[in-house]
C-alpha positions as CSV (number, residue, x, y, z in Angstrom):
1,L,-35.7,-17.1,-14.7
2,S,-33.8,-17.3,-17.4
3,H,-31.7,-20.8,-18.2
4,E,-28.4,-18.3,-18.7
5,T,-29.0,-16.5,-15.2
6,V,-30.5,-20.3,-14.0
7,S,-26.5,-21.5,-15.2
8,Y,-24.4,-18.5,-13.9
9,F,-26.5,-19.6,-9.7
10,I,-25.4,-22.8,-10.3
11,T,-21.6,-22.0,-12.5
12,L,-20.8,-19.9,-9.3
13,K,-21.8,-22.5,-6.6
14,T,-20.2,-25.3,-8.2
15,I,-16.8,-23.1,-8.1
16,R,-17.0,-21.8,-4.9
17,E,-17.4,-25.8,-3.2
18,G,-13.9,-26.5,-4.7
19,E,-15.5,-28.6,-8.6
20,S,-12.2,-26.6,-11.0
21,S,-14.4,-28.8,-14.1
22,A,-16.9,-26.2,-13.2
23,F,-15.1,-24.2,-15.9
24,D,-17.1,-25.9,-18.6
25,Y,-20.0,-24.6,-17.3
26,T,-19.2,-21.3,-18.8
27,M,-19.7,-22.1,-22.6
28,V,-23.4,-21.3,-21.9
29,L,-22.4,-18.0,-19.8
30,K,-21.9,-14.8,-22.2
31,G,-21.3,-10.6,-21.4
32,A,-21.2,-10.4,-17.2
33,H,-22.0,-13.9,-16.4
34,R,-19.3,-14.5,-18.4
35,A,-17.3,-12.6,-17.0
36,H,-17.9,-12.1,-13.4
37,I,-17.3,-16.4,-13.7
38,E,-13.6,-15.9,-15.5
39,G,-13.0,-13.7,-12.8
40,L,-14.0,-15.6,-9.6
41,V,-11.9,-18.3,-11.8
42,A,-8.8,-16.1,-11.8
43,S,-9.1,-15.1,-8.1
44,M,-9.7,-18.7,-7.3
45,D,-6.1,-19.7,-9.1
46,E,-4.4,-16.8,-8.0
47,N,-3.7,-14.5,-10.6
48,Y,-5.2,-11.3,-8.6
49,Y,-4.3,-9.1,-10.9
50,E,-6.4,-10.6,-13.7
51,A,-9.6,-10.9,-10.9
52,I,-9.5,-8.1,-9.9
53,R,-9.2,-6.0,-13.6
54,K,-12.8,-7.5,-14.5
55,L,-14.4,-8.0,-11.4
56,K,-13.4,-3.5,-11.2
57,E,-14.5,-3.3,-14.3
58,L,-17.6,-5.6,-14.2
59,S,-18.4,-4.1,-11.0
60,D,-18.2,-0.4,-12.1
61,S,-20.8,-1.3,-14.8
62,D,-23.9,-1.7,-14.8
63,I,-25.2,-5.2,-13.9
64,P,-28.2,-6.5,-12.0
65,S,-28.8,-5.7,-8.1
66,Y,-28.1,-9.9,-7.4
67,M,-25.0,-9.9,-9.3
68,R,-23.1,-6.7,-7.7
69,F,-23.1,-7.9,-5.0
70,K,-21.5,-10.7,-5.4
71,V,-19.2,-9.4,-7.6
72,L,-18.0,-7.2,-5.1
73,S,-18.0,-9.5,-3.1
74,D,-15.7,-11.2,-5.1
75,L,-13.4,-8.0,-5.8
76,E,-13.3,-7.5,-1.9
77,N,-11.4,-11.0,-1.0
78,A,-9.3,-10.8,-4.5
79,A,-8.1,-7.4,-3.2
80,E,-7.1,-8.3,0.5
81,S,-5.7,-11.7,-0.9
82,S,-3.6,-9.4,-3.1
83,G,-2.4,-6.7,0.1
84,N,-4.5,-3.7,-1.9
85,M,-6.6,-3.0,1.7
86,R,-8.0,0.5,0.0
87,L,-9.7,-1.8,-2.7
88,A,-10.7,-4.5,-0.7
89,Y,-12.6,-1.1,1.5
90,N,-13.6,0.0,-1.4
91,A,-15.9,-2.7,-2.3
92,S,-16.8,-3.4,1.6
93,R,-18.2,0.1,1.6
94,K,-19.9,-0.6,-1.5
95,K,-21.4,-3.8,-1.1
96,L,-22.7,-1.8,2.7
97,S,-24.5,0.8,0.7
98,L,-25.7,-1.2,-1.6
99,I,-27.3,-3.6,1.5
100,E,-28.9,0.0,2.8
101,K,-30.3,1.0,-0.1
102,H,-31.8,-2.7,-0.4
103,R,-33.2,-3.0,3.3
104,L,-34.5,1.5,3.0
105,S,-36.6,-0.2,-0.6
106,M,-37.7,-3.2,1.6
107,A,-38.8,-1.1,4.6
108,D,-40.8,1.4,1.8
109,Y,-42.6,-1.3,0.2
110,S,-43.6,-3.0,3.6
111,K,-45.6,0.5,3.9
112,N,-48.1,-0.3,1.2
């Protein structure tokens, strides 16, 4: 894992544990990692419009699979909190699709 990926996971964990100064860690993050953290912080600050905008844009982009599930989870939560149940449902469906894809790929892997 790269230093940035490790920093991304540490930042996610720290923010989710309620450490508000964790946003300072984004100084080392770039691109999709930084966008996800900014979207999560916006959601936690109840700025749902901004959170949804950032997380939706990110979920529609080409991001690594390890991020996609986390981004979709945060998008689902922000959408639900804002009352946008259609978007929350769509994010949830995409998460289930990822799980199914992973399950099928693991089944294929175990056959070999």
